[in-house]
N, C-alpha and C positions, 0 to 999 in steps of 0.2 A: 639547427640553428646556423646563421650564418657566418661564416669565418673568414670573410674578407671585405673590407671597406673602403670607401673613396673620402680621402681626405681634400681640404681645401684651405690653404694658408693664404688668405687674402687680405687687402686692405694697404692704407699708403701709409702704414708703420713699416719700423725696421725689424725684420728678424723671421720673414717668411723662409728663404733660404736658411738659416742656419735651424730653423725648428726641422726642416725636411732633413737637412744633414745630420742633426742629432737623431733623428729617427730611423735614417740610413745606416749610421754607427751601432744604433742599439740593435738593428735586426741583424745586421752583420756580425755584432759580438753575440747572438744566439746560433748562430749557422746558417742565419738564411742567406740565399743568393740576393745579391739587390742589383738592380738597373738605374744609374741615376742620368737621366738624360738634361742636359741644360741647354735651351734655347734664349737668344738675345743676348748671351754672355761669350764672351772669348777673353783668351789671354791666360797669363797665369795668375790662379787665384789661390789662397791656402786652403780653403774648403777642398778644391778640386784636386790640389796636390796631395792632401790629405787622404781623402778616399781613393786616391789611385794606388795607395799604399797598402789598401787594407784587400786582402786576399779575395773575400765573398765579395767586393764591388767592382761592377762593372761601370766605367764612366762613358758616355756619348756625349760629344758634343762638336761644335763647328770650331776650326783653328783660325779661320777667317775672322778677323775684326773690321766691325762695321763701325759708321758714325750712329750717334743717336737716331732714333727713326726720324724725329721732325727734320733734321738735317741731309738725309738720305734723299738722292737722286730717285727717280723713278726705275732706272737700270739696276742700281744697288738695291731695292727694294725688290724688285724681280730676282735678281742673284738670292737675297737671302731667302725669300719665299722657297726657292729650289734649294736651297741648304735644309731650310728646316722640314721641307717634305721628305729630303732623303734623311735626316736624322729621323721623323717617323718611320719611313719603311724599314729602317734598322731596328727601331724598338719592335716594332711589329713582328720582324723576322726574328728576333731575338727571344721574342716571348713565346714564339711557335717553337723554338728548338731549347729553352732552356726553362727550367722550373725556378722562375723569382718567385721570392716571399714578399718581395716589394720593389715596386716600380715608381719612380721620382721623375716627375716631368717639371722640371722647375723653369718659374716663368713663362709657362705655355700659354698664360693668359692674355699674354702681349701679340703674340702671332695669331691669336684666334679673333681679337679683336683688330688688328691691322691686316688681317686677311693675308697673312704669310705663312699660312698653312692650311692643309687642306680639314677645314671642320668637319666636314661631313665623315670622311675616312676618321679623322681623329675620333669623333664620339662615339661611332662605330666601335674601334677596338676599345674607348675607354668602358662601356657598355658589357662588350663582349669578355673583356678581360677582368673585370672588379669581381667576377663570378667565382675567381679562382686566386685572385692576388690583390695584395694591399696595393692600393694607388695612393701616389700624393700628388697633386696638383699646387702649383702656387703662383703669384701674381697679382697685380692690381686689375681692378675695374671686370672681375670674371665674367664672362659671357653667361649666361640664363642657365644654360646646360648645367653649368658646373654647382650653379646655386641649387637646381632642382635634382641633381643625382647625386651629391656629396652627402657622406654619411656624416663626417666632421666638418663643420666651417667654423674656421676660426680668422676672426679678423683683430688678430692680437687680444683678444679678448674672446673667451668661449662663446660660441653661438648655440653649439650642437655638439654632442655626443652621445654615443651608441651605448653608454654605462644608464644614460637615462632610460632606456628602453629593456632593461636588463641584461645587457651583454656583460660577462666579467671581464677584467681586464686581462688580456692576453700575451703572454710571454713574447718579448720582440717588440712590441709597438708599444704598451703602453707602461711597461717596467721591463 
């Protein structure tokens, strides 16, 4: 039986990051190690400050603040792409050195959509890592890759769930 699944929280409604944070807290509360990586966001936020205080959660994100994508200069876009690829490098390295029960890639769909991350490298990582680690990806307008490979797809309404395939509720993920 498959033990690890990929989740996609997408859509234009509120709650994608909140759902990912909730799952991270649930997983950490059952003793799982969690890697919570955030793309396209910076600055102080309540969810990141809370996650940093939990011993089982490692947070990766940029400390550099950028304007909204549509307001970025070409130089800012290039710099943000470099930062996102550094975050991806850190995620891959961390996953090789640590056994995570959950990896969250918050707002990852945007860098994919705007070519601010090496999609080929990201997708290869996701396909290989999902065999052993629960993965959550969030954001609007997901690339076809996410829609084809996610086991859970929630557009703030349930679209797909492994329970329908007979997978029982798993501690730290569903309860």
